[in-house]
DRENTOR-389509 format. One record per residue (C-alpha): residue number from 1; residue in three letters; chain; x, y, z. Coordinates in steps of 0.1 Angstrom, whole numbers, plus 5000, padded with zeros to 4 digits. Layout:
! DRENTOR-389509
DOTOR   pos   code   unit   east   north     up
DOTOR   NUM    ala      A      X       Y      Z
...
! end
This chain:
! DRENTOR-389509
DOTOR   pos   code   unit   east   north     up
DOTOR     1    met      A   1246    5058   0461
DOTOR     2    arg      A   1247    5028   0484
DOTOR     3    thr      A   1277    5016   0504
DOTOR     4    arg      A   1286    4981   0515
DOTOR     5    gly      A   1315    4969   0537
DOTOR     6    pro      A   1337    4982   0565
DOTOR     7    ser      A   1364    5009   0565
DOTOR     8    arg      A   1399    5004   0577
DOTOR     9    thr      A   1430    5025   0578
DOTOR    10    arg      A   1463    5010   0566
DOTOR    11    thr      A   1499    5005   0572
DOTOR    12    val      A   1518    4996   0540
DOTOR    13    cys      A   1551    4979   0533
DOTOR    14    leu      A   1562    4992   0499
DOTOR    15    met      A   1595    4976   0491
DOTOR    16    thr      A   1597    4948   0466
DOTOR    17    pro      A   1573    4934   0439
DOTOR    18    ile      A   1550    4905   0446
DOTOR    19    arg      A   1553    4882   0417
DOTOR    20    lys      A   1521    4866   0402
DOTOR    21    lys      A   1521    4852   0367
DOTOR    22    thr      A   1483    4848   0364
DOTOR    23    leu      A   1453    4866   0378
DOTOR    24    thr      A   1439    4838   0399
DOTOR    25    ala      A   1421    4841   0432
DOTOR    26    ile      A   1449    4832   0457
DOTOR    27    pro      A   1449    4840   0494
DOTOR    28    ala      A   1462    4875   0499
DOTOR    29    ala      A   1499    4882   0502
DOTOR    30    gly      A   1494    4919   0502
DOTOR    31    met      A   1474    4948   0488
DOTOR    32    leu      A   1500    4968   0468
DOTOR    33    ala      A   1524    4951   0444
DOTOR    34    phe      A   1554    4966   0463
DOTOR    35    ala      A   1544    4948   0496
DOTOR    36    leu      A   1568    4931   0518
DOTOR    37    ala      A   1562    4895   0527
DOTOR    38    ala      A   1564    4907   0563
DOTOR    39    cys      A   1573    4939   0580
DOTOR    40    gly      A   1597    4924   0605
DOTOR    41    ser      A   1594    4927   0642
DOTOR    42    pro      A   1585    4963   0651
DOTOR    43    gly      A   1605    4977   0679
DOTOR    44    ser      A   1634    4954   0676
DOTOR    45    ser      A   1669    4968   0682
DOTOR    46    gly      A   1687    4986   0654
DOTOR    47    thr      A   1721    4981   0640
DOTOR    48    thr      A   1752    5000   0651
DOTOR    49    ala      A   1771    5023   0628
DOTOR    50    pro      A   1789    5004   0601
DOTOR    51    glu      A   1826    5012   0598
DOTOR    52    asp      A   1823    5024   0562
DOTOR    53    val      A   1797    5051   0571
DOTOR    54    thr      A   1812    5086   0566
DOTOR    55    gly      A   1800    5120   0576
DOTOR    56    glu      A   1788    5132   0609
DOTOR    57    gly      A   1750    5129   0603
DOTOR    58    cys      A   1723    5145   0623
DOTOR    59    val      A   1709    5134   0656
DOTOR    60    pro      A   1671    5131   0658
DOTOR    61    ile      A   1650    5161   0670
DOTOR    62    ala      A   1618    5153   0687
DOTOR    63    gly      A   1586    5171   0678
DOTOR    64    glu      A   1548    5166   0674
DOTOR    65    glu      A   1545    5176   0637
DOTOR    66    leu      A   1559    5157   0608
DOTOR    67    val      A   1569    5166   0572
DOTOR    68    ala      A   1578    5143   0543
DOTOR    69    leu      A   1611    5151   0525
DOTOR    70    glu      A   1605    5156   0488
DOTOR    71    asp      A   1618    5127   0466
DOTOR    72    asp      A   1634    5151   0442
DOTOR    73    arg      A   1654    5125   0423
DOTOR    74    asn      A   1624    5102   0418
DOTOR    75    leu      A   1635    5071   0438
DOTOR    76    gln      A   1600    5059   0441
DOTOR    77    ala      A   1579    5042   0414
DOTOR    78    ser      A   1550    5060   0398
DOTOR    79    glu      A   1522    5050   0422
DOTOR    80    asn      A   1498    5075   0407
DOTOR    81    ile      A   1461    5070   0416
DOTOR    82    leu      A   1439    5059   0387
DOTOR    83    ala      A   1406    5040   0381
DOTOR    84    ala      A   1407    5005   0368
DOTOR    85    phe      A   1376    4994   0349
DOTOR    86    asn      A   1363    4961   0336
DOTOR    87    ala      A   1367    4969   0298
DOTOR    88    asp      A   1330    4963   0291
DOTOR    89    ser      A   1321    4990   0317
DOTOR    90    ala      A   1346    5016   0305
DOTOR    91    ser      A   1322    5037   0284
DOTOR    92    gly      A   1332    5072   0273
DOTOR    93    ser      A   1309    5089   0298
DOTOR    94    ala      A   1323    5067   0327
DOTOR    95    leu      A   1359    5074   0317
DOTOR    96    glu      A   1351    5111   0314
DOTOR    97    ala      A   1337    5111   0350
DOTOR    98    val      A   1367    5095   0366
DOTOR    99    asn      A   1391    5115   0345
DOTOR   100    ala      A   1375    5146   0359
DOTOR   101    val      A   1384    5134   0393
DOTOR   102    ser      A   1420    5126   0382
DOTOR   103    ala      A   1423    5162   0369
DOTOR   104    gln      A   1418    5175   0404
DOTOR   105    leu      A   1433    5149   0427
DOTOR   106    thr      A   1468    5158   0441
DOTOR   107    thr      A   1489    5143   0468
DOTOR   108    asp      A   1481    5172   0490
DOTOR   109    trp      A   1444    5167   0485
DOTOR   110    leu      A   1448    5130   0494
DOTOR   111    ile      A   1468    5138   0525
DOTOR   112    asn      A   1440    5160   0537
DOTOR   113    leu      A   1413    5135   0528
DOTOR   114    asn      A   1431    5109   0548
DOTOR   115    lys      A   1434    5133   0577
DOTOR   116    gln      A   1396    5139   0575
DOTOR   117    val      A   1390    5102   0578
DOTOR   118    asp      A   1419    5088   0599
DOTOR   119    val      A   1425    5118   0622
DOTOR   120    asp      A   1392    5138   0623
DOTOR   121    arg      A   1372    5105   0621
DOTOR   122    asp      A   1348    5116   0594
DOTOR   123    thr      A   1335    5088   0571
DOTOR   124    pro      A   1351    5082   0537
DOTOR   125    ala      A   1318    5093   0521
DOTOR   126    gln      A   1320    5126   0540
DOTOR   127    ala      A   1356    5131   0528
DOTOR   128    ala      A   1346    5123   0493
DOTOR   129    gln      A   1318    5149   0494
DOTOR   130    thr      A   1343    5175   0506
DOTOR   131    phe      A   1365    5168   0476
DOTOR   132    leu      A   1336    5169   0451
DOTOR   133    asp      A   1321    5201   0466
DOTOR   134    glu      A   1354    5220   0469
DOTOR   135    thr      A   1369    5210   0435
DOTOR   136    gly      A   1338    5209   0414
DOTOR   137    ala      A   1351    5177   0398
DOTOR   138    ala      A   1316    5163   0392
DOTOR   139    glu      A   1302    5195   0376
DOTOR   140    gly      A   1290    5193   0340
DOTOR   141    leu      A   1292    5156   0337
DOTOR   142    ser      A   1265    5137   0317
DOTOR   143    gly      A   1258    5109   0293
DOTOR   144    gly      A   1258    5080   0318
DOTOR   145    ser      A   1231    5054   0323
DOTOR   146    gly      A   1228    5020   0340
DOTOR   147    ala      A   1243    5007   0372
DOTOR   148    leu      A   1280    5006   0382
DOTOR   149    ile      A   1295    4990   0413
DOTOR   150    val      A   1326    5008   0425
DOTOR   151    gly      A   1349    4985   0445
DOTOR   152    tyr      A   1374    4994   0472
DOTOR   153    ala      A   1401    4976   0490
DOTOR   154    asp      A   1400    4972   0528
DOTOR   155    phe      A   1416    5005   0539
DOTOR   156    ser      A   1401    5039   0542
DOTOR   157    glu      A   1420    5057   0514
DOTOR   158    ser      A   1406    5032   0489
DOTOR   159    glu      A   1371    5036   0502
DOTOR   160    thr      A   1374    5074   0501
DOTOR   161    leu      A   1386    5073   0465
DOTOR   162    ala      A   1358    5048   0456
DOTOR   163    asn      A   1332    5073   0470
DOTOR   164    ile      A   1347    5101   0450
DOTOR   165    tyr      A   1345    5080   0418
DOTOR   166    ala      A   1309    5070   0427
DOTOR   167    gly      A   1299    5106   0432
DOTOR   168    ala      A   1313    5117   0399
DOTOR   169    leu      A   1298    5087   0381
DOTOR   170    glu      A   1264    5094   0397
DOTOR   171    ala      A   1266    5131   0386
DOTOR   172    ala      A   1272    5118   0351
DOTOR   173    gly      A   1239    5098   0352
DOTOR   174    phe      A   1250    5063   0365
DOTOR   175    glu      A   1233    5046   0394
DOTOR   176    thr      A   1262    5036   0417
DOTOR   177    glu      A   1270    5017   0448
DOTOR   178    thr      A   1303    5011   0466
DOTOR   179    gln      A   1314    4977   0478
DOTOR   180    ser      A   1344    4963   0497
DOTOR   181    val      A   1362    4938   0475
DOTOR   182    gly      A   1392    4927   0495
DOTOR   183    asn      A   1428    4923   0483
DOTOR   184    arg      A   1442    4926   0448
DOTOR   185    glu      A   1447    4888   0443
DOTOR   186    ala      A   1409    4884   0447
DOTOR   187    tyr      A   1395    4917   0434
DOTOR   188    leu      A   1413    4918   0400
DOTOR   189    val      A   1397    4884   0392
DOTOR   190    ala      A   1363    4897   0403
DOTOR   191    leu      A   1368    4929   0383
DOTOR   192    gln      A   1377    4909   0352
DOTOR   193    asp      A   1346    4887   0357
DOTOR   194    gly      A   1323    4918   0360
DOTOR   195    gln      A   1313    4911   0396
DOTOR   196    phe      A   1319    4948   0400
DOTOR   197    his      A   1329    4974   0375
DOTOR   198    val      A   1356    4999   0386
DOTOR   199    met      A   1379    5007   0415
DOTOR   200    pro      A   1408    5029   0426
DOTOR   201    glu      A   1442    5015   0418
DOTOR   202    tyr      A   1479    5025   0420
DOTOR   203    ala      A   1497    5026   0387
DOTOR   204    ala      A   1531    5010   0395
DOTOR   205    ser      A   1517    4983   0418
DOTOR   206    leu      A   1490    4973   0392
DOTOR   207    thr      A   1517    4971   0365
DOTOR   208    glu      A   1539    4949   0386
DOTOR   209    phe      A   1510    4926   0394
DOTOR   210    ile      A   1498    4920   0359
DOTOR   211    asn      A   1533    4915   0344
DOTOR   212    pro      A   1531    4880   0329
DOTOR   213    asp      A   1569    4876   0329
DOTOR   214    ala      A   1574    4884   0366
DOTOR   215    gly      A   1590    4858   0387
DOTOR   216    pro      A   1613    4853   0417
DOTOR   217    gly      A   1644    4875   0414
DOTOR   218    ser      A   1631    4894   0384
DOTOR   219    asp      A   1634    4932   0383
DOTOR   220    ala      A   1606    4956   0387
DOTOR   221    val      A   1592    4970   0354
DOTOR   222    ala      A   1574    5001   0366
DOTOR   223    ser      A   1592    5034   0362
DOTOR   224    ser      A   1593    5065   0382
DOTOR   225    glu      A   1578    5082   0351
DOTOR   226    ile      A   1540    5076   0349
DOTOR   227    asp      A   1539    5077   0311
DOTOR   228    glu      A   1565    5050   0309
DOTOR   229    thr      A   1547    5028   0335
DOTOR   230    leu      A   1514    5031   0316
DOTOR   231    ala      A   1531    5023   0283
DOTOR   232    thr      A   1546    4992   0298
DOTOR   233    ala      A   1513    4981   0313
DOTOR   234    glu      A   1491    4988   0282
DOTOR   235    pro      A   1494    4954   0265
DOTOR   236    trp      A   1490    4935   0298
DOTOR   237    leu      A   1459    4955   0306
DOTOR   238    asn      A   1444    4947   0272
DOTOR   239    asp      A   1451    4910   0277
DOTOR   240    ala      A   1435    4912   0312
DOTOR   241    gly      A   1404    4929   0299
DOTOR   242    leu      A   1410    4960   0319
DOTOR   243    val      A   1410    4997   0310
DOTOR   244    val      A   1425    5025   0332
DOTOR   245    ser      A   1416    5062   0335
DOTOR   246    glu      A   1440    5091   0332
DOTOR   247    pro      A   1463    5091   0362
DOTOR   248    ala      A   1460    5117   0389
DOTOR   249    ala      A   1489    5137   0401
DOTOR   250    ala      A   1483    5122   0435
DOTOR   251    ile      A   1509    5095   0444
DOTOR   252    asp      A   1508    5071   0473
DOTOR   253    ser      A   1543    5056   0477
DOTOR   254    asn      A   1570    5053   0503
DOTOR   255    ala      A   1580    5086   0519
DOTOR   256    tyr      A   1606    5096   0544
DOTOR   257    ala      A   1595    5119   0571
DOTOR   258    val      A   1613    5140   0597
DOTOR   259    thr      A   1599    5162   0624
DOTOR   260    thr      A   1590    5198   0614
DOTOR   261    ala      A   1614    5209   0641
DOTOR   262    phe      A   1642    5189   0625
DOTOR   263    ala      A   1634    5203   0590
DOTOR   264    gln      A   1635    5238   0603
DOTOR   265    glu      A   1666    5234   0624
DOTOR   266    his      A   1686    5221   0594
DOTOR   267    asp      A   1667    5240   0566
DOTOR   268    ile      A   1658    5208   0548
DOTOR   269    ser      A   1629    5200   0526
DOTOR   270    thr      A   1642    5174   0501
DOTOR   271    leu      A   1661    5141   0503
DOTOR   272    ser      A   1689    5157   0483
DOTOR   273    glu      A   1693    5184   0510
DOTOR   274    phe      A   1692    5157   0537
DOTOR   275    ala      A   1720    5139   0518
DOTOR   276    glu      A   1741    5171   0517
DOTOR   277    lys      A   1736    5180   0553
DOTOR   278    cys      A   1728    5149   0573
DOTOR   279    ser      A   1742    5118   0557
DOTOR   280    gly      A   1764    5101   0583
DOTOR   281    lys      A   1769    5083   0616
DOTOR   282    ala      A   1745    5103   0638
DOTOR   283    ser      A   1715    5098   0615
DOTOR   284    ile      A   1691    5070   0624
DOTOR   285    leu      A   1665    5055   0599
DOTOR   286    gly      A   1634    5038   0611
DOTOR   287    gly      A   1614    5014   0589
DOTOR   288    pro      A   1605    4977   0583
DOTOR   289    ala      A   1631    4950   0588
DOTOR   290    glu      A   1636    4945   0551
DOTOR   291    cys      A   1643    4982   0544
DOTOR   292    pro      A   1681    4980   0544
DOTOR   293    asp      A   1680    4956   0514
DOTOR   294    arg      A   1651    4971   0494
DOTOR   295    pro      A   1656    4994   0464
DOTOR   296    tyr      A   1628    5017   0474
DOTOR   297    cys      A   1641    5020   0510
DOTOR   298    gln      A   1675    5023   0526
DOTOR   299    leu      A   1694    5007   0497
DOTOR   300    gly      A   1678    5031   0472
DOTOR   301    leu      A   1684    5061   0495
DOTOR   302    glu      A   1721    5053   0494
DOTOR   303    glu      A   1723    5044   0457
DOTOR   304    val      A   1702    5073   0444
DOTOR   305    tyr      A   1709    5100   0470
DOTOR   306    gly      A   1742    5089   0486
DOTOR   307    ile      A   1725    5089   0520
DOTOR   308    gln      A   1742    5068   0547
DOTOR   309    phe      A   1728    5062   0581
DOTOR   310    gly      A   1748    5052   0612
DOTOR   311    gln      A   1719    5031   0626
DOTOR   312    phe      A   1688    5014   0614
DOTOR   313    lys      A   1659    5008   0638
DOTOR   314    thr      A   1633    4981   0629
DOTOR   315    leu      A   1598    4996   0631
DOTOR   316    asp      A   1571    4997   0604
DOTOR   317    ile      A   1557    5020   0577
DOTOR   318    gly      A   1534    5043   0597
DOTOR   319    thr      A   1525    5042   0633
DOTOR   320    leu      A   1557    5030   0650
DOTOR   321    ser      A   1579    5051   0627
DOTOR   322    lys      A   1558    5082   0634
DOTOR   323    gln      A   1560    5076   0672
DOTOR   324    ala      A   1597    5071   0670
DOTOR   325    leu      A   1601    5104   0651
DOTOR   326    val      A   1580    5124   0676
DOTOR   327    thr      A   1599    5110   0706
DOTOR   328    gly      A   1633    5116   0690
DOTOR   329    glu      A   1643    5079   0686
DOTOR   330    val      A   1650    5082   0648
DOTOR   331    thr      A   1660    5109   0625
DOTOR   332    val      A   1640    5097   0595
DOTOR   333    gly      A   1609    5075   0596
DOTOR   334    thr      A   1593    5055   0568
DOTOR   335    val      A   1557    5065   0561
DOTOR   336    thr      A   1534    5068   0531
DOTOR   337    ser      A   1533    5099   0510
DOTOR   338    thr      A   1495    5104   0516
DOTOR   339    asp      A   1496    5098   0554
DOTOR   340    gly      A   1470    5120   0571
DOTOR   341    ser      A   1496    5128   0598
DOTOR   342    leu      A   1515    5148   0572
DOTOR   343    ala      A   1487    5174   0569
DOTOR   344    lys      A   1495    5208   0582
DOTOR   345    gly      A   1489    5213   0619
DOTOR   346    val      A   1484    5176   0627
DOTOR   347    thr      A   1502    5166   0659
DOTOR   348    val      A   1512    5130   0665
DOTOR   349    pro      A   1511    5119   0702
DOTOR   350    pro      A   1540    5096   0711
DOTOR   351    gly      A   1521    5065   0723
DOTOR   352    pro      A   1495    5040   0713
DOTOR   353    glu      A   1467    5064   0723
DOTOR   354    ser      A   1476    5084   0691
DOTOR   355    glu      A   1445    5096   0673
DOTOR   356    thr      A   1465    5095   0640
DOTOR   357    glu      A   1475    5058   0643
DOTOR   358    glu      A   1468    5034   0615
DOTOR   359    ser      A   1457    4999   0620
DOTOR   360    thr      A   1481    4972   0608
DOTOR   361    glu      A   1464    4951   0582
DOTOR   362    asp      A   1468    4913   0584
DOTOR   363    asp      A   1477    4910   0547
DOTOR   364    gly      A   1499    4941   0545
DOTOR   365    glu      A   1497    4963   0514
! end
């Protein structure tokens, strides 16, 4: 198996759909379909408590370890990991190989794989081999022949997943190489054209991107239920000449983190519990500037969970939000659900020297 292209970590802004009616090679506006056009000005001052916020809320509690609160009412869309194939390359043995990966890949696994790369500084190929060795996902595969190029977007999670798929496909008998293919606007066209053959994708984002009826102001079509999302996407995938694998249980979406010390102090593990115990004036949310108006961020937290915050602090999704959590500047920080910093035992230093930091991508995600 050969590898081409650099590895990057990522900071994502998952709030509102990018609308593209055709799959044409346009300069990147972002990697995932729920990208923000911009993530605001990190570190800018937050808002003061609105007069209509009720409840006392909970003041931040500093701490070095973080935990994501469970999205127990399914606010987020179904960003399950799956493999997207050029239809001509989606043979039965190739689908069997990547489906074997999907059967083993959980969110916890992906958190730990991202930790291995982004925190421990192993390569994506090493992390992929860890997954294949410990899960046995590539065992017993056969029937493959010929060469397949497995693409990956320019962040480390995608490269790790590509290496996992490549290892399983190789075990099935294919000759494989991995290749960096850039952003979705460019790589989906290249995938359709057969310039490469398969790559990791995110179900809801892919669905939003290929929706031919999407336009400014239109509603998102992806559901929080993965079966509904894939049923919606099926005719558009067929029209685009794409085939997808079975989805993994692993989901990479917005997540809302608190310090472990905070979670223990208030006996909180879910967003519903946070709503019951900590909705109110003392609670501070950190995230991208657009968060207060986005259905998958503060707006959704209030509409779905009834959570009110007394203050919002403009940060990002990832590095700055995590630093604000550990220093006690915010009660809740916006992260991604597969962030390696959420792995058990990982400590997040409070400054830019952090070993768990993620590089902000120029095109967002």
